[in-house]
TORKOL-4160 file (C-alpha; in steps of 0.2 Angstrom, whole numbers, padded with zeros to 4 digits, m for minus):
149
<pt num="1" X="0339" Y="m0088" Z="0211"/>
<pt num="2" X="0338" Y="m0089" Z="0191"/>
<pt num="3" X="0321" Y="m0092" Z="0195"/>
<pt num="4" X="0316" Y="m0077" Z="0202"/>
<pt num="5" X="0324" Y="m0068" Z="0190"/>
<pt num="6" X="0316" Y="m0075" Z="0173"/>
<pt num="7" X="0299" Y="m0073" Z="0179"/>
<pt num="8" X="0302" Y="m0055" Z="0183"/>
<pt num="9" X="0308" Y="m0056" Z="0167"/>
<pt num="10" X="0292" Y="m0063" Z="0158"/>
<pt num="11" X="0280" Y="m0052" Z="0169"/>
<pt num="12" X="0280" Y="m0035" Z="0157"/>
<pt num="13" X="0272" Y="m0043" Z="0145"/>
<pt num="14" X="0255" Y="m0048" Z="0153"/>
<pt num="15" X="0253" Y="m0030" Z="0162"/>
<pt num="16" X="0239" Y="m0021" Z="0153"/>
<pt num="17" X="0226" Y="m0039" Z="0151"/>
<pt num="18" X="0216" Y="m0034" Z="0165"/>
<pt num="19" X="0214" Y="m0016" Z="0158"/>
<pt num="20" X="0207" Y="m0023" Z="0141"/>
<pt num="21" X="0200" Y="m0037" Z="0149"/>
<pt num="22" X="0189" Y="m0025" Z="0160"/>
<pt num="23" X="0185" Y="m0008" Z="0147"/>
<pt num="24" X="0179" Y="m0026" Z="0135"/>
<pt num="25" X="0167" Y="m0026" Z="0152"/>
<pt num="26" X="0160" Y="m0010" Z="0155"/>
<pt num="27" X="0161" Y="m0011" Z="0135"/>
<pt num="28" X="0148" Y="m0026" Z="0134"/>
<pt num="29" X="0135" Y="m0017" Z="0152"/>
<pt num="30" X="0136" Y="m0004" Z="0137"/>
<pt num="31" X="0130" Y="m0013" Z="0126"/>
<pt num="32" X="0116" Y="m0026" Z="0135"/>
<pt num="33" X="0113" Y="m0009" Z="0148"/>
<pt num="34" X="0108" Y="0001" Z="0130"/>
<pt num="35" X="0101" Y="m0013" Z="0120"/>
<pt num="36" X="0089" Y="m0017" Z="0140"/>
<pt num="37" X="0085" Y="0005" Z="0141"/>
<pt num="38" X="0078" Y="0004" Z="0121"/>
<pt num="39" X="0069" Y="m0011" Z="0120"/>
<pt num="40" X="0059" Y="m0003" Z="0135"/>
<pt num="41" X="0057" Y="0013" Z="0128"/>
<pt num="42" X="0052" Y="0007" Z="0111"/>
<pt num="43" X="0037" Y="m0003" Z="0121"/>
<pt num="44" X="0033" Y="0014" Z="0132"/>
<pt num="45" X="0033" Y="0023" Z="0115"/>
<pt num="46" X="0018" Y="0009" Z="0107"/>
<pt num="47" X="0008" Y="0011" Z="0121"/>
<pt num="48" X="0009" Y="0029" Z="0118"/>
<pt num="49" X="0004" Y="0031" Z="0102"/>
<pt num="50" X="m0008" Y="0018" Z="0104"/>
<pt num="51" X="m0016" Y="0029" Z="0119"/>
<pt num="52" X="m0015" Y="0043" Z="0108"/>
<pt num="53" X="m0023" Y="0033" Z="0094"/>
<pt num="54" X="m0037" Y="0029" Z="0104"/>
<pt num="55" X="m0038" Y="0047" Z="0110"/>
<pt num="56" X="m0038" Y="0055" Z="0093"/>
<pt num="57" X="m0052" Y="0038" Z="0086"/>
<pt num="58" X="m0063" Y="0047" Z="0102"/>
<pt num="59" X="m0059" Y="0065" Z="0094"/>
<pt num="60" X="m0063" Y="0061" Z="0079"/>
<pt num="61" X="m0080" Y="0051" Z="0083"/>
<pt num="62" X="m0085" Y="0068" Z="0092"/>
<pt num="63" X="m0088" Y="0077" Z="0076"/>
<pt num="64" X="m0102" Y="0069" Z="0068"/>
<pt num="65" X="m0110" Y="0079" Z="0054"/>
<pt num="66" X="m0127" Y="0090" Z="0061"/>
<pt num="67" X="m0136" Y="0085" Z="0043"/>
<pt num="68" X="m0138" Y="0064" Z="0047"/>
<pt num="69" X="m0143" Y="0069" Z="0063"/>
<pt num="70" X="m0155" Y="0084" Z="0055"/>
<pt num="71" X="m0163" Y="0075" Z="0043"/>
<pt num="72" X="m0160" Y="0054" Z="0048"/>
<pt num="73" X="m0158" Y="0059" Z="0067"/>
<pt num="74" X="m0144" Y="0047" Z="0064"/>
<pt num="75" X="m0130" Y="0046" Z="0070"/>
<pt num="76" X="m0112" Y="0050" Z="0056"/>
<pt num="77" X="m0096" Y="0056" Z="0058"/>
<pt num="78" X="m0090" Y="0067" Z="0045"/>
<pt num="79" X="m0079" Y="0061" Z="0034"/>
<pt num="80" X="m0074" Y="0070" Z="0025"/>
<pt num="81" X="m0068" Y="0084" Z="0040"/>
<pt num="82" X="m0060" Y="0065" Z="0048"/>
<pt num="83" X="m0041" Y="0065" Z="0044"/>
<pt num="84" X="m0043" Y="0088" Z="0048"/>
<pt num="85" X="m0049" Y="0082" Z="0064"/>
<pt num="86" X="m0034" Y="0071" Z="0069"/>
<pt num="87" X="m0019" Y="0079" Z="0062"/>
<pt num="88" X="m0031" Y="0094" Z="0072"/>
<pt num="89" X="m0029" Y="0083" Z="0088"/>
<pt num="90" X="m0011" Y="0075" Z="0087"/>
<pt num="91" X="m0003" Y="0095" Z="0083"/>
<pt num="92" X="m0009" Y="0097" Z="0102"/>
<pt num="93" X="m0003" Y="0084" Z="0108"/>
<pt num="94" X="0010" Y="0093" Z="0104"/>
<pt num="95" X="0018" Y="0079" Z="0088"/>
<pt num="96" X="0033" Y="0087" Z="0073"/>
<pt num="97" X="0027" Y="0092" Z="0056"/>
<pt num="98" X="0032" Y="0072" Z="0050"/>
<pt num="99" X="0019" Y="0062" Z="0061"/>
<pt num="100" X="0005" Y="0077" Z="0061"/>
<pt num="101" X="0005" Y="0071" Z="0040"/>
<pt num="102" X="0006" Y="0052" Z="0042"/>
<pt num="103" X="m0010" Y="0050" Z="0055"/>
<pt num="104" X="m0027" Y="0051" Z="0049"/>
<pt num="105" X="m0044" Y="0044" Z="0049"/>
<pt num="106" X="m0040" Y="0023" Z="0041"/>
<pt num="107" X="m0057" Y="0024" Z="0036"/>
<pt num="108" X="m0074" Y="0028" Z="0043"/>
<pt num="109" X="m0091" Y="0019" Z="0041"/>
<pt num="110" X="m0108" Y="0024" Z="0045"/>
<pt num="111" X="m0104" Y="0032" Z="0064"/>
<pt num="112" X="m0087" Y="0021" Z="0068"/>
<pt num="113" X="m0070" Y="0029" Z="0064"/>
<pt num="114" X="m0053" Y="0020" Z="0065"/>
<pt num="115" X="m0036" Y="0030" Z="0068"/>
<pt num="116" X="m0016" Y="0029" Z="0062"/>
<pt num="117" X="m0006" Y="0039" Z="0071"/>
<pt num="118" X="0011" Y="0041" Z="0071"/>
<pt num="119" X="0027" Y="0042" Z="0083"/>
<pt num="120" X="0046" Y="0046" Z="0081"/>
<pt num="121" X="0058" Y="0046" Z="0096"/>
<pt num="122" X="0079" Y="0044" Z="0096"/>
<pt num="123" X="0084" Y="0027" Z="0107"/>
<pt num="124" X="0094" Y="0035" Z="0121"/>
<pt num="125" X="0108" Y="0023" Z="0122"/>
<pt num="126" X="0107" Y="0015" Z="0105"/>
<pt num="127" X="0103" Y="0029" Z="0090"/>
<pt num="128" X="0117" Y="0021" Z="0080"/>
<pt num="129" X="0110" Y="0008" Z="0073"/>
<pt num="130" X="0095" Y="0015" Z="0065"/>
<pt num="131" X="0102" Y="0025" Z="0048"/>
<pt num="132" X="0093" Y="0044" Z="0053"/>
<pt num="133" X="0094" Y="0041" Z="0073"/>
<pt num="134" X="0076" Y="0038" Z="0077"/>
<pt num="135" X="0065" Y="0026" Z="0077"/>
<pt num="136" X="0045" Y="0028" Z="0073"/>
<pt num="137" X="0028" Y="0018" Z="0078"/>
<pt num="138" X="0011" Y="0016" Z="0074"/>
<pt num="139" X="m0004" Y="0016" Z="0084"/>
<pt num="140" X="m0020" Y="0013" Z="0080"/>
<pt num="141" X="m0039" Y="0011" Z="0087"/>
<pt num="142" X="m0056" Y="0012" Z="0082"/>
<pt num="143" X="m0069" Y="0023" Z="0090"/>
<pt num="144" X="m0090" Y="0022" Z="0086"/>
<pt num="145" X="m0101" Y="0037" Z="0093"/>
<pt num="146" X="m0115" Y="0033" Z="0096"/>
<pt num="147" X="m0131" Y="0040" Z="0103"/>
<pt num="148" X="m0139" Y="0044" Z="0120"/>
<pt num="149" X="m0158" Y="0042" Z="0122"/>
């Protein structure tokens, strides 16, 4: 009987330890889930930026110099209007102001253009890890204008 009374006196010290373990396990689960979800979103946003860069490069390659085509019969991309064309494209795609201003042509050479696109997004669960709450990804693509015979 004395052993039972001694065990009953010690029992309150163990109360709540299961709840603490459950809370810690739930927090660990949320961190792992956040990492998996936000990593997937980061991959998706990089692919989206690359896709939009490809489309913007094709759009910029469609704007050729009419004077060069008339005078020499060669297809030359309008280098002066290239950055504006890319910004118009990303603006129409729904980009924000900073992403529009950071996007543009890296180079134009004859009938070839290289475009770089910036895309900013906010992580779902792990936004506390970034200083501004948002992350930036870049997409780069090259397109070539060709003349059909």
